Every structure is written in C-alpha cells, then in structure tokens.
C-alpha positions as CSV (number, residue, x, y, z in Angstrom):
1,X,-6.8,26.6,18.1
2,X,-6.1,26.6,14.3
3,X,-7.7,24.3,11.7
4,X,-4.5,22.2,11.6
5,X,-4.6,21.6,15.3
6,X,-8.3,20.7,15.2
7,X,-7.7,18.2,12.5
8,X,-4.8,16.7,14.4
9,X,-6.9,16.2,17.5
10,X,-9.6,14.6,15.5
11,X,-7.2,12.3,13.6
12,X,-7.4,8.6,14.1
13,X,-4.6,7.2,16.1
14,X,-1.9,5.6,13.9
15,X,-0.7,2.0,14.4
16,X,2.8,1.4,15.5
17,X,5.4,1.5,12.8
18,X,6.4,-2.1,11.9
19,X,7.5,-3.8,8.7
20,X,4.0,-5.2,8.3
21,X,2.2,-1.9,8.7
22,X,4.6,-0.3,6.2
23,X,3.9,-3.1,3.7
24,X,0.2,-2.7,4.3
25,X,0.4,1.0,3.7
26,X,2.1,0.4,0.3
27,X,-0.6,-2.2,-0.4
28,X,-3.3,0.4,0.2
29,X,-1.6,2.9,-2.0
30,X,-1.3,0.3,-4.8
31,X,-5.0,-0.5,-4.4
32,X,-5.9,3.2,-4.7
33,X,-3.8,3.4,-7.9
34,X,-5.5,0.3,-9.3
35,X,-8.9,1.9,-8.7
36,X,-9.9,-0.7,-6.1
37,X,-10.2,1.9,-3.3
38,X,-11.3,5.5,-3.4
39,X,-8.6,8.2,-3.2
40,X,-8.9,9.6,0.4
41,X,-8.5,13.1,-0.9
42,X,-11.1,13.0,-3.6
43,X,-13.2,10.0,-2.5
44,X,-13.2,8.9,-6.1
45,X,-11.9,5.7,-7.6
46,X,-9.4,6.4,-10.4
47,X,-6.8,4.2,-12.1
48,X,-3.2,5.2,-12.5
49,X,-1.3,2.2,-13.8
50,X,2.1,4.0,-13.7
51,X,1.9,4.6,-10.0
52,X,0.4,1.2,-9.4
53,X,3.3,-0.4,-11.2
54,X,5.8,1.8,-9.3
55,X,4.3,0.7,-6.0
56,X,4.3,-3.0,-6.9
57,X,8.0,-2.6,-8.0
58,X,8.8,-0.9,-4.7
59,X,7.3,-3.9,-2.8
60,X,9.2,-6.3,-5.0
61,X,12.4,-4.4,-4.3
62,X,11.7,-4.6,-0.6
63,X,11.2,-8.3,-0.9
64,X,14.5,-8.7,-2.6
65,X,16.4,-6.5,-0.2
66,X,14.9,-8.1,3.0
67,X,15.2,-11.7,1.8
68,X,16.4,-13.8,4.8
69,X,15.7,-11.1,7.3
70,X,11.9,-11.3,7.6
71,X,9.8,-13.3,10.1
72,X,7.8,-16.1,8.4
73,X,4.6,-14.0,9.0
74,X,6.2,-10.9,7.3
75,X,7.4,-13.0,4.4
76,X,4.0,-14.6,3.9
77,X,2.3,-11.2,4.1
78,X,4.7,-9.7,1.5
79,X,4.4,-12.6,-0.9
80,X,0.6,-12.6,-0.6
81,X,0.3,-8.9,-1.2
82,X,2.6,-9.1,-4.2
83,X,0.7,-12.0,-5.7
84,X,-2.7,-10.2,-5.3
85,X,-1.5,-6.9,-6.6
86,X,0.2,-8.4,-9.7
87,X,-3.0,-10.4,-10.4
88,X,-5.1,-7.2,-10.3
89,X,-2.6,-5.3,-12.4
90,X,-2.5,-7.9,-15.1
91,X,-6.3,-8.0,-15.2
92,X,-6.4,-4.3,-15.8
93,X,-3.6,-4.3,-18.5
94,X,-4.8,-7.4,-20.4
C-alpha cells in the first residue's frame, strides 16, 4: 500500500455535500486567510487579505445568485457568516 492510500484510509470522513457545508468550508478558508485559524498545511497563522477579500466576495456573490432559493436556515447561516467575516476584515484593515 502506497503513502497516498495510507493517508486516504486514515482520513477523517467528510460530511455530506450540502449548501451549508459548502458555505462553512468557504468560511473556514476565509478565517485561515484572516489569520484566525492556522493553515492546515503549515500549522501557522498567516494573514492574506487579498485571498480573504476574494473569499468574502465569493460568499457575497453566492448570496446574490441564490437569493430566494435558500431555506431560512441557509439564508441565516450565509448572512451571519458574511457579517462576521466582514467585521473581522474591517478590523484588520482599519
């Protein structure tokens, strides 16, 4: 068994793909770019405002494109995440 196969067998099971888990994965990426969470590859916290802004803009684009098609829970989740990420971004850039 190769290294890749060993790593795959030891991998944590992934959650089912839903709109909410997709949004949460983008939230995690944004938090990594904002230096709130360590980068899983380096285990270090670093700030990349360009990538943070891009991820926030992606979430905002999804909010616009899915308007009227989300469940109330999905809409609340997306609005809450956008609010928190924008607040953290502004704190870093002010």
